[in-house]
C-alpha positions as CSV (number, residue, x, y, z in Angstrom):
1,M,-11.5,9.4,-18.4
2,A,-10.3,13.0,-18.8
3,G,-11.3,13.7,-15.2
4,F,-8.0,12.4,-13.7
5,D,-4.4,13.5,-14.3
6,L,-2.9,10.5,-12.5
7,I,-3.6,7.2,-10.8
8,I,-1.3,6.2,-7.9
9,F,-1.1,2.5,-6.9
10,D,0.1,1.3,-3.5
11,C,2.3,-1.8,-3.9
12,D,2.0,-4.2,-0.9
13,G,-1.5,-5.6,-0.8
14,V,-2.6,-3.9,-4.0
15,L,-0.2,-4.8,-6.8
16,V,1.4,-7.8,-5.1
17,D,0.0,-10.2,-2.5
18,S,2.9,-9.4,0.0
19,E,1.1,-8.3,3.1
20,I,0.2,-11.8,4.2
21,I,3.8,-13.0,3.7
22,A,5.1,-10.1,5.8
23,A,2.4,-10.7,8.4
24,Q,3.3,-14.4,8.8
25,Q,7.0,-13.7,9.3
26,E,6.6,-10.6,11.5
27,A,3.9,-12.2,13.7
28,K,6.2,-15.1,14.3
29,L,9.0,-12.7,15.4
30,L,6.7,-10.8,17.8
31,S,5.4,-14.1,19.3
32,E,8.9,-15.3,19.9
33,A,9.7,-12.0,21.6
34,G,6.9,-12.4,24.0
35,Y,3.9,-10.8,22.2
36,P,1.7,-13.6,21.0
37,I,-0.1,-12.8,17.8
38,D,-1.2,-14.7,14.7
39,A,-0.8,-13.5,11.1
40,G,-4.5,-12.7,10.7
41,E,-4.6,-10.4,13.7
42,F,-1.3,-8.9,12.7
43,A,-2.5,-8.1,9.2
44,E,-5.7,-6.5,10.4
45,R,-4.0,-4.3,13.0
46,F,-0.8,-3.4,11.4
47,A,-1.3,-3.4,7.6
48,G,0.3,-0.3,6.0
49,M,2.7,0.3,9.0
50,T,6.5,0.0,8.8
51,W,8.1,-2.6,11.0
52,K,9.7,0.1,13.1
53,E,6.2,1.7,13.7
54,I,4.8,-1.8,14.6
55,L,7.6,-2.4,17.2
56,L,7.0,1.0,18.8
57,S,3.3,0.4,18.9
58,V,3.8,-3.0,20.6
59,E,6.2,-1.6,23.1
60,K,3.8,1.2,24.0
61,E,0.8,-1.1,24.3
62,A,2.3,-4.0,26.1
63,G,5.1,-2.2,28.0
64,L,7.3,-4.9,26.5
65,P,10.9,-3.8,25.9
66,L,11.9,-5.4,22.6
67,Q,15.5,-6.1,21.7
68,A,17.2,-3.6,19.4
69,N,18.3,-6.3,17.0
70,L,14.6,-7.2,16.3
71,L,14.4,-4.0,14.2
72,E,16.7,-5.4,11.5
73,K,15.9,-9.1,12.0
74,P,13.2,-9.5,9.4
75,E,14.7,-7.5,6.6
76,K,17.0,-10.0,4.8
77,I,14.6,-12.9,5.5
78,L,11.6,-11.0,4.1
79,D,13.6,-9.7,1.1
80,A,14.6,-13.2,0.1
81,K,11.1,-14.7,0.7
82,L,9.2,-11.9,-1.1
83,A,11.6,-12.0,-4.1
84,R,11.1,-15.7,-4.3
85,D,7.5,-16.3,-3.3
86,V,5.4,-13.2,-3.8
87,K,2.6,-13.3,-6.4
88,G,1.0,-10.5,-8.2
89,I,-2.7,-9.7,-7.6
90,A,-4.8,-11.2,-10.3
91,G,-5.9,-9.0,-13.2
92,V,-3.4,-6.1,-12.5
93,L,-1.8,-6.1,-16.0
94,P,-5.0,-6.0,-18.2
95,A,-6.9,-3.6,-15.9
96,V,-4.1,-1.1,-15.5
97,A,-3.0,-1.2,-19.2
98,S,-6.6,-0.5,-20.2
99,I,-6.7,2.8,-18.3
100,D,-5.2,5.6,-20.4
101,I,-4.1,7.8,-17.5
102,A,-0.6,8.5,-16.2
103,R,0.3,6.1,-13.4
104,C,2.9,5.5,-10.7
105,V,3.5,3.6,-7.5
106,C,3.7,5.0,-4.0
107,S,4.8,2.6,-1.3
108,N,6.2,2.5,2.3
109,S,8.6,-0.3,1.2
110,K,12.2,0.2,0.3
111,P,13.0,0.8,-3.4
112,H,14.9,-2.5,-3.9
113,R,12.0,-4.5,-2.4
114,I,9.3,-2.7,-4.5
115,E,11.3,-3.4,-7.7
116,A,12.0,-7.1,-6.8
117,M,8.3,-7.7,-6.0
118,L,7.0,-6.0,-9.2
119,K,9.6,-7.9,-11.2
120,R,8.5,-11.2,-9.7
121,A,4.9,-10.3,-10.4
122,G,5.7,-9.3,-14.0
123,T,4.4,-5.8,-13.7
124,L,7.6,-3.8,-13.2
125,D,7.6,-2.5,-16.8
126,L,4.0,-1.3,-16.3
127,F,5.1,1.3,-13.8
128,A,8.9,1.9,-14.1
129,P,10.5,4.3,-13.7
130,H,7.6,6.1,-11.9
131,I,8.1,4.2,-8.6
132,F,8.3,6.2,-5.3
133,S,9.3,5.0,-1.9
134,A,8.1,7.1,1.1
135,L,11.4,6.3,2.8
136,M,13.3,8.1,0.0
137,V,11.2,11.3,0.0
138,G,12.0,14.4,2.0
139,D,12.4,13.4,5.7
140,G,11.5,9.8,4.9
141,R,8.2,9.9,6.7
142,P,6.0,6.9,5.8
143,K,2.3,6.9,5.2
144,P,0.0,8.2,6.8
145,A,2.2,11.2,6.1
146,P,1.1,12.7,2.7
147,D,4.7,13.3,1.6
148,V,5.1,10.5,-0.9
149,F,1.8,11.3,-2.5
150,E,2.6,15.0,-2.8
151,H,6.0,14.1,-4.2
152,A,4.5,11.8,-6.8
153,A,2.0,14.4,-8.0
154,E,4.8,17.0,-8.3
155,Q,7.0,14.6,-10.3
156,M,4.2,13.5,-12.5
157,N,2.9,17.1,-13.1
158,A,-0.5,16.2,-11.7
159,D,-3.1,18.1,-9.8
160,P,-3.6,16.4,-6.4
161,A,-7.3,17.1,-6.7
162,K,-7.3,15.2,-10.0
163,T,-5.3,12.3,-8.7
164,L,-6.9,8.9,-7.8
165,V,-5.2,6.5,-5.3
166,L,-5.8,2.8,-4.9
167,E,-5.0,1.7,-1.3
168,D,-5.5,-1.3,0.9
169,S,-4.7,0.2,4.3
170,V,-6.1,2.9,6.5
171,H,-2.7,4.5,6.7
172,G,-2.5,4.7,3.0
173,V,-6.0,6.1,2.6
174,T,-5.3,8.7,5.4
175,G,-2.1,9.8,3.7
176,A,-3.7,10.2,0.2
177,R,-6.7,12.1,1.6
178,A,-4.2,14.4,3.5
179,A,-2.6,15.1,0.1
180,G,-5.9,16.2,-1.3
181,M,-6.4,13.1,-3.4
182,R,-9.4,10.9,-4.0
183,V,-9.1,7.2,-3.0
184,V,-10.5,3.8,-3.9
185,G,-10.0,1.1,-1.3
186,F,-8.8,-2.4,-2.4
187,T,-9.6,-5.6,-0.5
188,G,-8.6,-8.2,-2.9
189,A,-5.4,-9.5,-1.3
190,S,-5.0,-12.4,1.1
191,H,-4.7,-10.3,4.2
192,T,-8.2,-8.9,3.9
193,Y,-10.6,-9.3,6.8
194,P,-14.4,-8.9,7.3
195,A,-14.4,-5.2,8.2
196,H,-11.7,-4.2,5.7
197,S,-13.9,-2.4,3.3
198,D,-15.7,-0.4,6.0
199,R,-12.5,0.7,7.6
200,L,-11.1,2.0,4.3
201,T,-14.3,3.9,3.5
202,D,-14.5,5.3,7.1
203,A,-10.9,6.6,6.6
204,G,-12.0,8.4,3.4
205,A,-12.1,6.0,0.5
206,E,-15.0,6.8,-1.8
207,T,-15.7,3.1,-2.5
208,A,-13.8,-0.2,-2.3
209,I,-13.2,-3.0,-4.8
210,N,-11.9,-6.5,-4.3
211,R,-10.9,-7.3,-7.9
212,F,-8.9,-5.4,-10.5
213,S,-11.4,-6.2,-13.3
214,D,-13.7,-3.7,-11.6
215,L,-11.1,-0.9,-11.6
216,P,-11.6,0.6,-15.1
217,A,-15.3,1.1,-14.6
218,V,-14.9,2.6,-11.2
219,V,-12.2,5.0,-12.5
220,E,-14.5,6.0,-15.4
221,A,-17.4,6.6,-13.0
222,L,-15.5,8.6,-10.5
223,A,-13.9,10.7,-13.3
224,E,-17.3,11.9,-14.3
225,W,-18.4,12.7,-10.7
226,S,-16.7,15.1,-8.3
227,P,-17.6,15.0,-4.6
228,L,-17.3,18.8,-4.7
229,S,-19.8,19.3,-7.5
C-alpha cells in the first residue's frame, strides 16, 4: 500500500452514525418553523452541510424568513444527544487498524463534538491527535471548500495527489477533489438513500463502499492504480 501517503476520514456518516440523528432533530426544527420535511428527505438533501448553510438554503428556496434564534437552537440539544446516543459505524476499528498508512479525520463538525462522538464510538484513540475541524482552519470555510483537506495534508506531510479520502456526502467529495485528492464514497450509515452511491461517484468518487470490511482491499487496489497512469 505504498501508493498513498495519507488516508483522511470524514466523521459524521463515515466513522459515526450521526447524520440520521442530526437529520431527525433538525428536520423537526424546520417543520416547526414552517418548512415541512422529514428526516429522510433532510438527510438526502442536506447531508454534509452545516446547519447555517441549511437555514440559508431553506430561506432562499422557500422565501421563508427564519428566526435568528433558530441558528443556535439545535446545538446544545444535538451535543447532548450525540454524546449519549451516537453509535460507531460497524467494523471501523479492525479495518482502519489493518491499513498501515498515516490517517486523520477531517470534519465540518466542531472539535468538541467530533471528540465526543469518537469517544462514544470507541475510536478516538485510533485518530487522535490528528483530528481537524473545517471550522477551525483558516477562514473557517466548511466543505465543499478544500481548506480542511489541504490543511490536513500539510500537517501530515502528505502529497495531496497521494491522499485518499473516505466521504459520505457530495460536499465532502467535492472538497476533497478540489484539494487534488482521490476519494472513495461511503454509503454504510443509516442516512443512506437509493441514489447515494451514484451521487458520490458523479461528484468525483472513484468507487463507493457500504461496509468497512471492504476498505482495506479497496485501498490496496487503488494504491496500485492511478487514474493518471
